DOPA-380877 format. One record per atom (N, C-alpha, C): x, y, z; atom name; residue in one letter. Coordinates in steps of 0.05 Angstrom, whole numbers, plus 5000, padded with zeros to 4 digits. Example, Ala and Ser with C-alpha at 12.3 -4.5 7.8 and 13.67 -1.06 7.14 Angstrom:
! residues 2
     x     y     z   a  r
  5264  4886  5156   N  A
  5246  4910  5156  CA  A
  5264  4934  5156   C  A
  5257  4955  5142   N  S
  5273  4979  5143  CA  S
  5258  5001  5157   C  S
***
This chain:
! residues 258
     x     y     z   a  r
  8797  6314  8584   N  M
  8779  6337  8580  CA  M
  8795  6363  8581   C  M
  8789  6380  8563   N  Q
  8803  6406  8561  CA  Q
  8798  6423  8586   C  Q
  8818  6433  8599   N  P
  8813  6450  8623  CA  P
  8799  6476  8615   C  P
  8781  6485  8632   N  K
  8765  6509  8626  CA  K
  8780  6534  8634   C  K
  8782  6552  8616   N  R
  8794  6579  8621  CA  R
  8772  6599  8616   C  R
  8764  6613  8637   N  I
  8740  6630  8636  CA  I
  8748  6659  8637   C  I
  8739  6674  8617   N  L
  8744  6702  8616  CA  L
  8719  6717  8627   C  L
  8723  6733  8647   N  L
  8702  6749  8659  CA  L
  8710  6779  8655   C  L
  8691  6796  8652   N  S
  8697  6824  8648  CA  S
  8681  6841  8668   C  S
  8693  6845  8692   N  R
  8681  6862  8712  CA  R
  8693  6890  8710   C  R
  8677  6911  8713   N  P
  8689  6938  8710  CA  P
  8707  6946  8734   C  P
  8725  6964  8728   N  L
  8740  6977  8749  CA  L
  8722  6999  8760   C  L
  8726  7005  8786   N  V
  8708  7025  8799  CA  V
  8725  7046  8812   C  V
  8718  7072  8808   N  E
  8732  7094  8821  CA  E
  8711  7115  8827   C  E
  8719  7134  8845   N  R
  8701  7156  8853  CA  R
  8710  7182  8840   C  R
  8691  7200  8836   N  D
  8697  7225  8823  CA  D
  8713  7244  8841   C  D
  8713  7239  8867   N  D
  8729  7255  8885  CA  D
  8757  7244  8891   C  D
  8764  7222  8878   N  G
  8790  7210  8882  CA  G
  8794  7194  8907   C  G
  8774  7192  8924   N  Q
  8776  7176  8948  CA  Q
  8778  7147  8941   C  Q
  8794  7132  8957   N  P
  8797  7103  8952  CA  P
  8770  7088  8957   C  P
  8766  7066  8943   N  I
  8742  7051  8945  CA  I
  8749  7023  8955   C  I
  8735  7014  8975   N  Q
  8738  6986  8984  CA  Q
  8717  6969  8969   C  Q
  8727  6955  8949   N  Q
  8709  6940  8931  CA  Q
  8697  6916  8947   C  Q
  8671  6913  8946   N  P
  8659  6889  8958  CA  P
  8667  6865  8942   C  P
  8667  6842  8955   N  E
  8674  6817  8941  CA  E
  8654  6811  8919   C  E
  8665  6802  8897   N  D
  8648  6795  8874  CA  D
  8642  6765  8877   C  D
  8617  6757  8884   N  P
  8611  6729  8889  CA  P
  8616  6711  8865   C  P
  8609  6721  8841   N  L
  8612  6705  8817  CA  L
  8642  6700  8811   C  L
  8658  6722  8812   N  L
  8687  6719  8807  CA  L
  8700  6701  8827   C  L
  8693  6704  8853   N  T
  8704  6687  8874  CA  T
  8697  6658  8870   C  T
  8672  6653  8863   N  S
  8663  6625  8860  CA  S
  8677  6612  8836   C  S
  8679  6626  8814   N  L
  8692  6615  8791  CA  L
  8722  6610  8796   C  L
  8735  6627  8811   N  Q
  8764  6624  8817  CA  Q
  8769  6599  8833   C  Q
  8749  6590  8849   N  H
  8752  6566  8865  CA  H
  8750  6541  8847   C  H
  8740  6544  8823   N  S
  8733  6520  8807  CA  S
  8747  6519  8780   C  S
  8760  6541  8771   N  A
  8771  6541  8744  CA  A
  8793  6562  8743   C  A
  8806  6563  8720   N  D
  8826  6584  8714  CA  D
  8810  6608  8703   C  D
  8812  6630  8717   N  V
  8795  6653  8710  CA  V
  8812  6678  8706   C  V
  8806  6693  8686   N  M
  8818  6720  8681  CA  M
  8796  6741  8681   C  M
  8799  6762  8697   N  N
  8781  6784  8696  CA  N
  8794  6806  8679   C  N
  8781  6813  8657   N  F
  8792  6832  8638  CA  F
  8772  6855  8635   C  F
  8774  6876  8651   N  P
  8755  6897  8650  CA  P
  8755  6912  8623   C  P
  8731  6918  8613   N  M
  8729  6933  8588  CA  M
  8718  6961  8594   C  M
  8708  6966  8618   N  Q
  8698  6992  8626  CA  Q
  8707  6998  8654   C  Q
  8705  7024  8660   N  S
  8707  7033  8688  CA  S
  8681  7047  8696   C  S
  8675  7046  8721   N  L
  8651  7060  8731  CA  L
  8662  7083  8748   C  L
  8654  7107  8741   N  L
  8661  7131  8757  CA  L
  8637  7137  8774   C  L
  8639  7132  8800   N  L
  8617  7137  8819  CA  L
  8616  7166  8826   C  L
  8592  7177  8828   N  Y
  8588  7204  8837  CA  Y
  8587  7204  8867   C  Y
  8606  7217  8880   N  S
  8607  7217  8909  CA  S
  8583  7230  8923   C  S
  8569  7247  8908   N  A
  8545  7260  8918  CA  A
  8526  7262  8895   C  A
  8500  7264  8900   N  P
  8481  7268  8878  CA  P
  8487  7292  8862   C  P
  8481  7292  8836   N  L
  8484  7315  8819  CA  L
  8466  7338  8831   C  L
  8476  7363  8831   N  P
  8460  7384  8844  CA  P
  8431  7385  8836   C  P
  8425  7382  8811   N  A
  8397  7383  8802  CA  A
  8380  7359  8811   C  A
  8394  7339  8822   N  Q
  8379  7314  8829  CA  Q
  8379  7310  8860   C  Q
  8389  7328  8875   N  R
  8389  7324  8904  CA  R
  8361  7322  8916   C  R
  8342  7336  8903   N  K
  8315  7335  8913  CA  K
  8303  7307  8911   C  K
  8314  7290  8893   N  F
  8304  7263  8891  CA  F
  8311  7247  8916   C  F
  8333  7254  8929   N  I
  8340  7240  8954  CA  I
  8325  7253  8977   C  I
  8324  7279  8979   N  T
  8310  7292  9001  CA  T
  8280  7286  9001   C  T
  8269  7281  8977   N  D
  8241  7275  8975  CA  D
  8235  7245  8970   C  D
  8255  7228  8976   N  I
  8252  7200  8968  CA  I
  8228  7186  8981   C  I
  8220  7196  9004   N  H
  8197  7184  9017  CA  H
  8170  7190  9003   C  H
  8171  7207  8983   N  C
  8147  7215  8968  CA  C
  8141  7197  8944   C  C
  8160  7179  8937   N  Y
  8157  7163  8913  CA  Y
  8140  7138  8918   C  Y
  8125  7130  8898   N  D
  8108  7106  8900  CA  D
  8124  7081  8894   C  D
  8144  7084  8877   N  N
  8163  7061  8871  CA  N
  8191  7072  8867   C  N
  8211  7057  8877   N  I
  8239  7065  8873  CA  I
  8252  7041  8860   C  I
  8260  7044  8835   N  I
  8271  7022  8820  CA  I
  8301  7025  8817   C  I
  8316  7005  8826   N  V
  8345  7006  8826  CA  V
  8355  6986  8806   C  V
  8372  6994  8787   N  T
  8377  6978  8764  CA  T
  8404  6962  8765   C  T
  8421  6967  8785   N  S
  8447  6953  8786  CA  S
  8458  6954  8814   C  S
  8477  6936  8819   N  K
  8490  6936  8846  CA  K
  8504  6962  8851   C  K
  8518  6974  8831   N  A
  8532  6999  8835  CA  A
  8512  7021  8843   C  A
  8489  7022  8829   N  A
  8468  7042  8836  CA  A
  8457  7037  8863   C  A
  8454  7012  8871   N  A
  8444  7006  8898  CA  A
  8463  7016  8920   C  A
  8489  7011  8916   N  R
  8508  7020  8936  CA  R
  8509  7050  8938   C  R
  8507  7064  8915   N  Q
  8506  7093  8915  CA  Q
  8481  7104  8929   C  Q
  8459  7091  8924   N  L
  8434  7100  8937  CA  L
  8437  7098  8967   C  L
  8448  7076  8977   N  V
  8452  7072  9006  CA  V
  8470  7095  9016   C  V
  8491  7101  9002   N  D
  8509  7123  9010  CA  D
  8496  7150  9010   C  D
  8480  7156  8990   N  Y
  8466  7182  8988  CA  Y
  8446  7185  9011   C  Y
  8432  7164  9017   N  L
  8413  7165  9040  CA  L
  8427  7170  9066   C  L
  8451  7158  9069   N  D
  8467  7162  9093  CA  D
  8476  7191  9095   C  D
  8481  7203  9072   N  Q
  8490  7231  9072  CA  Q
  8467  7251  9079   C  Q
  8443  7245  9069   N  Y
  8421  7265  9071  CA  Y
  8400  7259  9092   C  Y
  8399  7234  9101   N  W
  8378  7226  9121  CA  W
  8391  7216  9147   C  W
  8387  7230  9170   N  P
  8397  7219  9195  CA  P
  8386  7191  9201   C  P
  8362  7186  9192   N  Q
  8350  7160  9194  CA  Q
  8334  7154  9168   C  Q
  8340  7131  9157   N  V
  8328  7124  9131  CA  V
  8297  7121  9135   C  V
  8281  7133  9117   N  P
  8252  7129  9119  CA  P
  8244  7100  9119   C  P
  8225  7093  9136   N  V
  8216  7066  9138  CA  V
  8196  7060  9115   C  V
  8199  7035  9104   N  G
  8180  7026  9084  CA  G
  8184  7037  9056   C  G
  8209  7043  9049   N  L
  8214  7053  9022  CA  L
  8205  7031  9002   C  L
  8190  7038  8981   N  P
  8180  7018  8962  CA  P
  8200  7011  8941   C  P
  8220  6995  8950   N  L
  8243  6989  8933  CA  L
  8238  6966  8914   C  L
  8248  6968  8890   N  M
  8247  6947  8870  CA  M
  8275  6945  8858   C  M
  8283  6920  8851   N  A
  8310  6916  8841  CA  A
  8310  6899  8816   C  A
  8330  6904  8799   N  L
  8336  6886  8777  CA  L
  8358  6867  8786   C  L
  8351  6843  8792   N  G
  8370  6822  8799  CA  G
  8374  6819  8829   C  G
  8380  6794  8837   N  S
  8384  6787  8865  CA  S
  8408  6802  8877   C  S
  8429  6806  8862   N  G
  8453  6820  8872  CA  G
  8446  6849  8879   C  G
  8430  6862  8862   N  T
  8422  6889  8867  CA  T
  8405  6890  8893   C  T
  8386  6871  8895   N  A
  8369  6869  8918  CA  A
  8385  6866  8944   C  A
  8406  6849  8942   N  E
  8422  6844  8966  CA  E
  8437  6869  8975   C  E
  8446  6885  8955   N  A
  8460  6910  8962  CA  A
  8441  6931  8975   C  A
  8415  6926  8974   N  L
  8396  6945  8985  CA  L
  8386  6936  9013   C  L
  8395  6912  9022   N  R
  8383  6901  9046  CA  R
  8386  6918  9071   C  R
  8407  6936  9072   N  T
  8409  6954  9095  CA  T
  8387  6974  9096   C  T
  8373  6978  9073   N  L
  8351  6998  9073  CA  L
  8324  6985  9079   C  L
  8321  6960  9071   N  S
  8296  6946  9075  CA  S
  8299  6916  9070   C  S
  8284  6900  9084   N  Q
  8284  6871  9078  CA  Q
  8262  6864  9058   C  Q
  8245  6883  9051   N  R
  8224  6879  9032  CA  R
  8230  6893  9006   C  R
  8241  6878  8987   N  I
  8249  6889  8962  CA  I
  8236  6872  8940   C  I
  8221  6885  8922   N  L
  8207  6870  8902  CA  L
  8225  6867  8877   C  L
  8227  6842  8867   N  L
  8243  6838  8843  CA  L
  8231  6814  8827   C  L
  8235  6814  8801   N  P
  8224  6792  8785  CA  P
  8239  6766  8792   C  P
  8224  6744  8793   N  Q
  8236  6718  8798  CA  Q
  8243  6703  8773   C  Q
  8231  6711  8751   N  A
  8235  6696  8726  CA  A
  8260  6706  8710   C  A
  8271  6728  8717   N  G
  8293  6739  8703  CA  G
  8302  6766  8714   C  G
  8320  6780  8700   N  H
  8332  6804  8712  CA  H
  8333  6827  8692   C  H
  8316  6825  8671   N  S
  8317  6846  8650  CA  S
  8295  6867  8657   C  S
  8296  6889  8642   N  S
  8276  6910  8645  CA  S
  8248  6899  8638   C  S
  8247  6881  8618   N  E
  8222  6869  8611  CA  E
  8210  6852  8633   C  E
  8227  6837  8647   N  H
  8218  6821  8669  CA  H
  8206  6838  8691   C  H
  8220  6860  8697   N  L
  8210  6878  8717  CA  L
  8184  6891  8709   C  L
  8182  6900  8685   N  L
  8158  6913  8675  CA  L
  8133  6894  8674   C  L
  8139  6868  8675   N  A
  8117  6848  8675  CA  A
  8104  6844  8702   C  A
  8118  6855  8723   N  L
  8107  6851  8751  CA  L
  8080  6865  8754   C  L
  8063  6853  8769   N  A
  8036  6864  8773  CA  A
  8037  6892  8785   C  A
  8057  6897  8802   N  A
  8059  6923  8815  CA  A
  8064  6946  8796   C  A
  8073  6940  8772   N  L
  8079  6962  8753  CA  L
  8059  6962  8729   C  L
  8037  6949  8731   N  Q
  8017  6949  8709  CA  Q
  8000  6974  8710   C  Q
  7990  6981  8733   N  N
  7972  7005  8735  CA  N
  7987  7027  8750   C  N
  8002  7043  8735   N  V
  8019  7063  8748  CA  V
  8010  7092  8741   C  V
  7986  7095  8731   N  M
  7977  7122  8723  CA  M
  7980  7141  8746   C  M
  7993  7164  8742   N  H
  7997  7185  8761  CA  H
  8016  7178  8784   C  H
  8028  7154  8784   N  R
  8047  7147  8805  CA  R
  8074  7162  8801   C  R
  8087  7168  8823   N  R
  8114  7179  8822  CA  R
  8134  7157  8825   C  R
  8152  7153  8805   N  I
  8171  7131  8805  CA  I
  8199  7143  8802   C  I
  8217  7133  8818   N  L
  8245  7141  8816  CA  L
  8262  7118  8805   C  L
  8276  7123  8784   N  L
  8296  7104  8773  CA  L
  8323  7112  8783   C  L
  8338  7092  8794   N  V
  8364  7097  8804  CA  V
  8383  7080  8787   C  V
  8401  7094  8772   N  K
  8417  7080  8752  CA  K
  8442  7095  8745   C  K
  8457  7085  8726   N  G
  8480  7099  8715  CA  G
  8473  7114  8690   C  G
  8492  7132  8682   N  Q
  8488  7147  8657  CA  Q
  8486  7127  8633   C  Q
  8469  7134  8614   N  G
  8467  7117  8590  CA  G
  8452  7091  8595   C  G
  8457  7071  8580   N  G
  8443  7046  8582  CA  G
  8416  7047  8569   C  G
  8400  7026  8574   N  R
  8374  7024  8561  CA  R
  8354  7045  8572   C  R
  8335  7052  8555   N  T
  8314  7071  8563  CA  T
  8287  7058  8565   C  T
  8287  7031  8563   N  T
  8261  7016  8563  CA  T
  8244  7021  8588   C  T
  8256  7020  8611   N  L
  8241  7024  8636  CA  L
  8227  7051  8636   C  L
  8242  7072  8633   N  A
  8231  7099  8635  CA  A
  8210  7104  8613   C  A
  8215  7096  8589   N  E
  8196  7100  8567  CA  E
  8170  7085  8571   C  E
  8172  7060  8580   N  T
  8148  7044  8584  CA  T
  8131  7055  8607   C  T
  8145  7062  8629   N  L
  8130  7072  8652  CA  L
  8116  7099  8646   C  L
  8130  7116  8631   N  V
  8117  7141  8623  CA  V
  8093  7136  8605   C  V
  8097  7117  8587   N  A
  8074  7109  8569  CA  A
  8051  7099  8584   C  A
  8056  7086  8608   N  R
  8035  7076  8624  CA  R
  8022  7097  8642   C  R
  8033  7122  8641   N  G
  8021  7144  8655  CA  G
  8035  7152  8681   C  G
  8059  7141  8686   N  A
  8074  7148  8710  CA  A
  8090  7174  8706   C  A
  8096  7187  8729   N  K
  8115  7209  8729  CA  K
  8142  7198  8738   C  K
  8161  7198  8720   N  V
  8187  7185  8725  CA  V
  8209  7205  8729   C  V
  8224  7202  8750   N  D
  8249  7217  8755  CA  D
  8272  7198  8754   C  D
  8296  7207  8745   N  T
  8319  7190  8743  CA  T
  8342  7201  8759   C  T
  8352  7185  8778   N  L
  8375  7192  8795  CA  L
  8399  7178  8783   C  L
  8418  7193  8772   N  L
  8442  7182  8760  CA  L
  8464  7181  8781   C  L
  8475  7157  8784   N  C
  8495  7153  8806  CA  C
  8523  7149  8796   C  C
  8527  7143  8771   N  Y
  8554  7138  8761  CA  Y
  8553  7140  8730   C  Y
  8577  7139  8719   N  E
  8579  7139  8689  CA  E
  8599  7117  8682   C  E
  8596  7106  8658   N  R
  8613  7086  8647  CA  R
  8634  7098  8629   C  R
  8659  7088  8630   N  R
  8680  7098  8612  CA  R
  8694  7074  8600   C  R
  8701  7077  8575   N  S
  8716  7055  8562  CA  S
  8745  7055  8572   C  S
  8756  7031  8572   N  L
  8784  7028  8581  CA  L
  8803  7022  8558   C  L
  8826  7033  8559   N  E
  8847  7027  8540  CA  E
  8866  7006  8553   C  E
  8875  6987  8537   N  H
  8892  6966  8548  CA  H
  8920  6968  8536   C  H
  8939  6962  8552   N  S
  8967  6962  8543  CA  S
  8973  6937  8526   C  S
  8995  6939  8511   N  A
  9003  6917  8494  CA  A
  9008  6892  8511   C  A
  9018  6895  8535   N  N
  9024  6873  8553  CA  N
  8997  6860  8562   C  N
  8978  6876  8569   N  E
  8952  6865  8577  CA  E
  8939  6849  8555   C  E
  8940  6860  8530   N  L
  8929  6846  8507  CA  L
  8943  6820  8501   C  L
  8970  6820  8505   N  E
  8985  6796  8501  CA  E
  8978  6774  8521   C  E
  8972  6783  8547   N  Q
  8963  6764  8567  CA  Q
  8937  6751  8559   C  Q
  8919  6767  8547   N  L
  8893  6757  8538  CA  L
  8897  6736  8516   C  L
  8916  6742  8498   N  T
  8922  6723  8476  CA  T
  8932  6696  8488   C  T
  8950  6698  8507   N  R
  8961  6674  8519  CA  R
  8940  6659  8535   C  R
  8922  6673  8547   N  F
  8901  6660  8564  CA  F
  8883  6642  8547   C  F
  8876  6651  8523   N  A
  8860  6636  8504  CA  A
  8836  6624  8517   C  A
  8816  6640  8525   N  P
  8793  6629  8540  CA  P
  8777  6609  8525   C  P
  8767  6589  8540   N  T
  8748  6570  8528  CA  T
  8719  6580  8532   C  T
  8715  6597  8552   N  H
  8688  6608  8558  CA  H
  8691  6638  8564   C  H
  8671  6653  8556   N  V
  8671  6682  8561  CA  V
  8644  6689  8574   C  V
  8645  6701  8597   N  V
  8620  6710  8611  CA  V
  8617  6740  8606   C  V
  8596  6748  8591   N  A
  8591  6776  8585  CA  A
  8563  6783  8595   C  A
  8561  6800  8615   N  L
  8536  6804  8629  CA  L
  8521  6830  8620   C  L
  8532  6844  8600   N  S
  8518  6867  8589  CA  S
  8525  6870  8560   C  S
  8507  6883  8545   N  L
  8512  6887  8516  CA  L
  8536  6904  8512   C  L
  8540  6925  8528   N  E
  8563  6943  8525  CA  E
  8589  6928  8528   C  E
  8590  6910  8549   N  T
  8614  6895  8553  CA  T
  8620  6875  8530   C  T
  8599  6862  8521   N  L
  8601  6843  8499  CA  L
  8612  6857  8474   C  L
  8600  6880  8467   N  Q
  8608  6894  8443  CA  Q
  8637  6902  8444   C  Q
  8646  6911  8468   N  A
  8674  6918  8471  CA  A
  8693  6894  8469   C  A
  8684  6872  8480   N  L
  8700  6847  8477  CA  L
  8703  6838  8448   C  L
  8681  6841  8433   N  L
  8682  6832  8406  CA  L
  8700  6848  8388   C  L
  8708  6872  8398   N  Q
  8727  6889  8382  CA  Q
  8756  6880  8386   C  Q
  8761  6862  8405   N  L
  8788  6854  8411  CA  L
  8797  6832  8392   C  L
  8817  6838  8375   N  K
  8827  6817  8357  CA  K
  8842  6795  8372   C  K
  8850  6801  8397   N  Q
  8864  6781  8413  CA  Q
  8845  6759  8423   C  Q
  8819  6764  8422   N  L
  8800  6744  8431  CA  L
  8791  6727  8408   C  L
  8799  6701  8409   N  K
  8793  6682  8387  CA  K
  8764  6673  8390   C  K
  8746  6686  8375   N  L
  8718  6681  8379  CA  L
  8710  6653  8373   C  L
  8722  6640  8353   N  T
  8714  6613  8346  CA  T
  8722  6592  8366   C  T
  8739  6599  8385   N  Q
  8749  6580  8405  CA  Q
  8733  6581  8431   C  Q
  8716  6601  8435   N  A
  8703  6605  8461  CA  A
  8673  6603  8459   C  A
  8661  6593  8481   N  L
  8632  6593  8484  CA  L
  8625  6616  8502   C  L
  8607  6634  8492   N  F
  8599  6658  8507  CA  F
  8574  6651  8524   C  F
  8574  6661  8549   N  L
  8550  6660  8566  CA  L
  8540  6688  8570   C  L
  8515  6693  8562   N  V
  8502  6719  8563  CA  V
  8475  6717  8577   C  V
  8465  6740  8588   N  P
  8441  6740  8604  CA  P
  8415  6741  8589   C  P
  8415  6745  8562   N  S
  8390  6747  8547  CA  S
  8395  6745  8518   C  S
  8374  6739  8502   N  E
  8377  6738  8473  CA  E
  8382  6765  8462   C  E
  8373  6786  8476   N  R
  8379  6814  8467  CA  R
  8409  6819  8467   C  R
  8422  6811  8489   N  V
  8451  6815  8491  CA  V
  8466  6797  8471   C  V
  8454  6774  8464   N  A
  8467  6755  8446  CA  A
  8466  6762  8417   C  A
  8451  6783  8410   N  E
  8448  6790  8382  CA  E
  8474  6793  8366   C  E
  8494  6808  8377   N  P
  8519  6810  8362  CA  P
  8533  6783  8358   C  P
  8529  6764  8376   N  L
  8541  6737  8373  CA  L
  8527  6722  8351   C  L
  8501  6725  8349   N  R
  8487  6711  8327  CA  R
  8496  6722  8300   C  R
  8499  6749  8299   N  D
  8508  6762  8274  CA  D
  8536  6752  8267   C  D
  8553  6747  8287   N  A
  8581  6738  8282  CA  A
  8583  6708  8280   C  A
  8561  6693  8284   N  H
  8561  6664  8283  CA  H
  8580  6653  8304   C  H
  8578  6664  8328   N  V
  8594  6655  8351  CA  V
  8576  6638  8369   C  V
  8588  6617  8381   N  K
  8573  6599  8399  CA  K
  8566  6614  8425   C  K
  8542  6609  8435   N  Y
  8534  6622  8460  CA  Y
  8512  6606  8474   C  Y
  8509  6611  8500   N  K
  8487  6601  8516  CA  K
  8475  6625  8531   C  K
  8448  6624  8535   N  V
  8434  6645  8550  CA  V
  8425  6634  8576   C  V
  8430  6649  8598   N  T
  8420  6641  8624  CA  T
  8406  6665  8638   C  T
  8382  6660  8648   N  D
  8368  6681  8663  CA  D
  8377  6681  8692   C  D
  8392  6661  8700   N  D
  8400  6658  8728  CA  D
  8430  6663  8730   C  D
  8437  6686  8741   N  L
  8465  6694  8742  CA  L
  8477  6688  8770   C  L
  8463  6674  8787   N  R
  8474  6668  8813  CA  R
  8498  6650  8810   C  R
  8519  6653  8827   N  P
  8543  6638  8823  CA  P
  8539  6608  8822   C  P
  8521  6597  8838   N  A
  8517  6568  8838  CA  A
  8507  6558  8811   C  A
  8489  6574  8799   N  N
  8478  6566  8773  CA  N
  8499  6569  8751   C  N
  8516  6590  8753   N  M
  8537  6593  8733  CA  M
  8558  6571  8735   C  M
  8564  6563  8759   N  I
  8582  6540  8763  CA  I
  8571  6515  8749   C  I
  8545  6510  8754   N  K
  8532  6487  8742  CA  K
  8531  6489  8711   C  K
  8525  6512  8701   N  L
  8523  6516  8673  CA  L
  8550  6511  8659   C  L
  8571  6519  8672   N  L
  8598  6516  8661  CA  L
  8609  6487  8665   C  L
  8594  6471  8680   N  G
  8602  6444  8685  CA  G
  8626  6442  8703   C  G
  8627  6460  8723   N  L
  8649  6461  8742  CA  L
  8641  6447  8768   C  L
  8661  6440  8783   N  E
  8656  6429  8810  CA  E
  8654  6452  8829   C  E
  8633  6453  8845   N  P
  8631  6475  8865  CA  P
  8652  6473  8886   C  P
  8660  6496  8897   N  A
  8679  6496  8919  CA  A
  8667  6482  8943   C  A
  8684  6470  8959   N  A
  8675  6457  8984  CA  A
  8660  6476  9001   C  A
  8637  6468  9011   N  G
  8621  6484  9029  CA  G
  8600  6502  9015   C  G
  8599  6500  8987   N  T
  8580  6517  8973  CA  T
  8557  6500  8962   C  T
***
């Protein structure tokens, strides 16, 4: 059986004030490294805002006034926790938190143990299907996210009659790779590629060093898979990005004790 070589693309993370960052462990990367040959090849960096943008500070000071607080990523969740620590001596009790994905919810646990998230998937559409977001006329909703990305959540909630504010916590930047890094990717020759966002996938597809016909891509939705269909590249879709499920989907042996 051909050994599995898995290419993952997790972003580099830095702060806008230059302070060092202690990166939390990446459960998916760690789990895969226990079971296969893995290369992490970042295509983006995340520049975290060390403090809320001046025009958006009121979203933190007035956070107890929102009917729903929707957090769209783990990076946004960690930044929200940090901002509340900066502006609130004690975090308000009962914040109505909602999260996209179990990893995002876990990053919010220090704020509340009651976090609403879709069980059937982790997309904006899955979140918008929740009963709690059907009748939102005149509700105040705060979106906590990075610059750019999809606008589906905000547009749909506004169309349903909600008043939506957006707290931007970070921005994404493209990464340039050295000739040596690209040569390492060529030599690695992945059998599988895990691409968890459309932006990451599109950047990977631009790399001529990535032999598309030799790899099976794993993506989180048919929406993300669209460029792969257009390029006639093999792929699988999974709504469950938890490490245990990814290990199973890749046909790997789980690490002892997991």
